Structure formats: structure tokens, C-alpha cells
C-alpha positions in Angstrom: 23.3 7.8 -25.2 22.5 8.7 -21.6 22.1 5.1 -20.0 24.6 2.7 -20.3 23.9 -0.9 -20.7 23.6 -2.2 -17.2 21.5 1.2 -16.0 19.1 -0.1 -18.8 19.0 -3.4 -17.2 19.0 -2.2 -13.7 15.9 -0.1 -14.8 14.1 -3.4 -16.9 15.1 -5.5 -13.1 13.3 -2.9 -10.8 10.1 -2.8 -13.2 10.1 -7.1 -13.1 10.0 -7.2 -9.6 7.9 -4.2 -9.1 5.0 -6.0 -10.9 6.3 -9.0 -10.7 5.9 -8.8 -7.0 3.0 -6.8 -7.4 0.5 -10.1 -9.4 3.1 -12.3 -7.0 1.4 -10.5 -4.0 -2.2 -10.7 -5.2 -2.0 -13.9 -6.5 -0.6 -16.0 -3.1 -3.2 -14.0 -1.1 -5.9 -16.1 -2.4 -4.4 -19.1 -1.3 -2.1 -18.6 1.5 -2.4 -16.7 5.0 -1.2 -13.2 4.7 -1.8 -9.6 6.2 -4.0 -9.1 2.8 -6.3 -11.8 3.3 -6.3 -12.4 7.4 -7.5 -8.7 7.7 -9.9 -9.0 4.7 -11.5 -11.1 7.0 -11.1 -9.0 10.2 -13.3 -6.2 7.6 -15.8 -8.9 7.1 -15.7 -9.1 11.0 -16.0 -5.7 11.8 -18.4 -4.9 9.4 -20.7 -7.8 11.0 -20.0 -6.8 14.8 -21.5 -2.8 13.0 -25.0 -4.2 11.6 -25.9 -5.5 15.4 -24.8 -2.2 17.2 -26.8 0.6 17.8 -24.5 2.8 18.6 -21.7 3.2 16.0 -19.6 6.1 17.6 -16.4 4.3 17.9 -16.1 2.6 14.3 -16.6 6.1 13.0 -13.9 7.1 15.1 -11.7 4.3 13.8 -12.4 4.9 10.1 -11.7 8.4 10.8 -7.9 7.6 12.2 -8.1 5.2 9.0 -8.2 8.1 6.8 -6.4 10.5 8.5 -3.3 8.3 8.0 -3.9 8.0 4.3 -4.1 12.0 4.2 -0.7 12.5 6.0 0.6 10.6 2.9 -1.6 12.1 0.3 -0.3 15.7 1.5 3.4 14.8 1.6 3.3 13.3 -1.5 2.6 16.1 -2.7 5.3 17.8 -1.4 7.9 15.4 -1.8 6.7 15.8 -5.9 7.1 19.1 -6.0 10.5 18.9 -4.1 11.5 16.0 -6.8 10.4 18.9 -9.4 12.4 21.4 -8.0 15.3 19.5 -8.2 14.7 19.3 -12.4 16.1 23.1 -12.0 19.2 22.3 -9.8 20.2 19.6 -12.2 24.1 20.5 -12.3 24.2 21.0 -8.6 22.9 17.7 -8.4 25.4 16.7 -10.2 28.2 18.0 -8.2 27.2 16.4 -5.5 27.1 12.9 -6.7 30.4 13.3 -8.5 32.5 13.9 -5.2 30.6 10.7 -3.8 33.3 7.9 -3.7 33.1 5.0 -5.8 29.4 6.6 -7.6 28.6 6.2 -11.3 29.7 9.5 -13.1 26.7 11.4 -13.1 25.2 12.4 -16.8 22.6 15.3 -17.3 20.1 14.0 -19.6 20.4 10.8 -17.8 19.7 12.5 -14.0 16.8 14.3 -15.5 15.4 10.7 -16.7 15.7 9.9 -13.2 14.2 12.7 -11.4 11.0 12.2 -13.8 10.6 7.9 -13.0 10.8 9.4 -9.2 8.3 12.3 -10.3 6.0 9.9 -12.1 6.1 6.7 -9.0 4.9 9.9 -6.6 1.9 10.8 -8.9 1.0 7.0 -9.1 1.2 7.3 -5.4 -0.5 10.4 -5.2 -3.4 8.7 -7.1 -3.6 5.1 -5.2 -3.7 7.6 -1.9 -6.3 10.0 -3.0 -8.2 7.1 -4.5 -8.3 5.3 -1.3 -9.4 8.3 0.4 -12.5 8.5 -1.1 -13.7 4.7 -0.8 -13.5 5.1 2.9 -15.5 8.1 2.1 -17.9 6.0 0.4 -17.9 3.3 3.2 -19.0 6.0 5.4 -21.9 6.1 3.5 -23.1 2.9 3.4 -22.5 2.5 7.0 -24.4 5.8 7.7 -27.7 3.9 5.5 -26.7 0.4 6.5 -29.6 -0.4 9.3 -30.1 -2.2 12.3 -30.2 -5.5 12.7 -31.2 -6.5 15.7 -30.8 -10.1 15.5 -27.9 -10.7 13.6 -29.3 -13.3 11.7 -30.8 -11.1 8.5 -29.7 -12.3 5.5 -29.4 -9.6 3.4 -27.9 -7.3 5.8 -25.1 -10.0 6.1 -24.6 -9.9 3.0 -24.8 -6.1 3.0 -22.3 -6.2 5.6 -20.0 -8.4 3.1 -19.9 -5.5 0.5 -18.6 -3.4 2.9 -16.2 -5.6 4.0 -15.3 -5.4 0.3 -15.0 -1.4 -0.3 -13.2 -1.4 2.7 -11.1 -3.8 1.8 -10.5 -2.2 -1.4 -9.5 1.2 0.1 -7.4 -0.6 1.7 -5.6 -2.1 -1.3 -5.3 1.6 -3.0 -3.4 2.6 0.5 -1.0 -0.5 0.2 -0.4 0.1 -3.5 0.6 3.7 -2.2 2.6 2.8 0.3 4.6 0.1 -1.9 5.5 2.8 -4.4 7.4 4.8 -1.2 9.3 1.5 -0.9 10.5 1.2 -4.3 11.2 5.0 -4.6 13.8 4.8 -2.6 15.1 2.1 -4.6 15.3 4.5 -7.1 17.3 7.0 -5.2 20.0 4.5 -5.3 19.9 4.7 -9.1 21.2 7.9 -8.6 24.4 6.8 -7.6 25.3 3.3 -9.5 23.0 0.8 -11.1 24.1 -2.5 -9.4 23.4 -0.2 -6.4 19.4 0.0 -8.2 19.8 -3.6 -8.5 20.6 -4.5 -4.8 18.1 -1.9 -3.4 15.6 -3.5 -5.6 15.7 -7.2 -4.8 15.7 -5.7 -1.0 12.9 -4.0 -1.2 11.0 -6.8 -2.8 12.7 -9.4 0.0 11.5 -6.6 2.8 8.0 -6.7 1.3 7.5 -10.2 1.2 8.8 -10.9 4.9 6.5 -8.2 6.4 3.4 -9.2 4.3 3.5 -13.3 4.3 6.0 -14.3 7.3 6.2 -11.3 9.6 5.3 -12.1 13.8 2.2 -10.0 12.7 1.2 -12.1 10.2 1.1 -14.5 13.0 -0.8 -12.6 15.0 -3.4 -11.5 12.7 -3.5 -15.3 11.4 -4.3 -16.8 15.1 -6.7 -13.6 15.7 -8.9 -14.5 12.6 -8.8 -18.5 13.8 -10.5 -17.4 17.1 -13.2 -15.1 16.0 -14.4 -17.4 13.5 -14.4 -20.4 16.3 -16.2 -17.6 18.1 -18.5 -16.9 15.4 -19.4 -20.2 14.7 -20.0 -21.1 18.3 -22.5 -18.0 18.8 -24.1 -19.3 16.2 -24.2 -22.8 17.6 -26.0 -21.6 20.5 -29.0 -20.1 18.6 
């Protein structure tokens, strides 16, 4: 058997932590201020502003910058995936490297291949998420190009259209976030090559890091405050009109 009982336990914990945190973050974002929830509100404000702008060159530049970031990760994912697949032909050399590391678990040929398979699978998922994010940003560009100018800012149909554009952008951002999350968890899988106990610790540390950054970081507090200010500004503007 390629895996010890501790290896199997570590793998189960890894899967539970990844899927569990994804479910938890999606559920908690509906009721708690976090990066995903607050940025969605910012995207709605952004799309509202686009509808009343006659010149949208700046918005196009911002979207192009977001797409460049995603394209960078998509291309990097392919390079990493190629490197992981290359390691399949160097398993014996990888065994020698691992066996020379103090306190590392005894390497097993089949186990190393299965671990590399898991890594490759994670980066395939990551590539799919990044490319889907890029496509959705392309959809958003089409919607912005088709958006007419709302000179008054009071057209209910166009305000709803702006909210739908924000939804598309939000979905693109979610795909980008899922791709990045795959990178985080792939780092935990790397620790499995050394020892399953380290794999468990690394998986828990990744979840802790993601939670702090998405729900408790200073950036979240600043974005939440900015959202409240934008809401107040828009309410005051509507009251004056």
C-alpha cells in the first residue's frame, strides 16, 4: 500500500479543509463584512458610475489591468504544470532528495507519483478557474461597450443593467479567487512530500491565513469603511436630487 494510515488521514483532512473553507467563506460572506462582500458593493458603485460617464477610457484601463494579472497567473500555471509533469520522469531522483532530508518520511515510488498527480490536478483546476475568470471579464467588456449613457442617473432599467454588470464582474473575481486559493493549497500539498503530519499542519495554516486575510485583515476594515462612505455619499446625492 503506497500510503500509511497517517497519509490517508492527512489527505482526508486536506480535502475537508479545502471544501469546508470554500463553503464556509461563501456562506459567511452573505451575512458578514469581508473582502468578497464589500468588494461586490464597490463593484456595484463602480458600474453605477460607468453608466453616467461619457468617456470610459479609465474604466477600460482598470479592467485591462485586472485581466493582465489573471493572464499572468494563467500562463504561470501552465509553466508550473509542465514542471510537475516533468517530475514524473524524475521520481527516482526526487526519492534520493527526499531521503537525504532529516526527519522526512521514507519516500515511496508510487506514493510520490500519486502526490505529483494531486499537485497536477490542483494546477489544472487553477488553470480552469483563471481562464474562466478571463472570459467573464471579456463578457463584462462587451456589456460595458453596449451600455448606453444615462445622463440623469435615474433610469431604473440602466441601474439594474449596472447591477447585472457588477454580478458578472463579481463572478469573474470569484473565479480568480478560487484560482489563487488553489495556489495556497498546493503549497500545503508540497509539505506532504516531507511528512504527512507537516501536511496536516500546512493545510490548517493555509485555512487560517485565508480566513485572517479575507475576514480579519486591515484591508477588510478599510474596504468596509469605504463601502459605508460610498453608500452614504450616494444616499446624500439622491436626497439632494
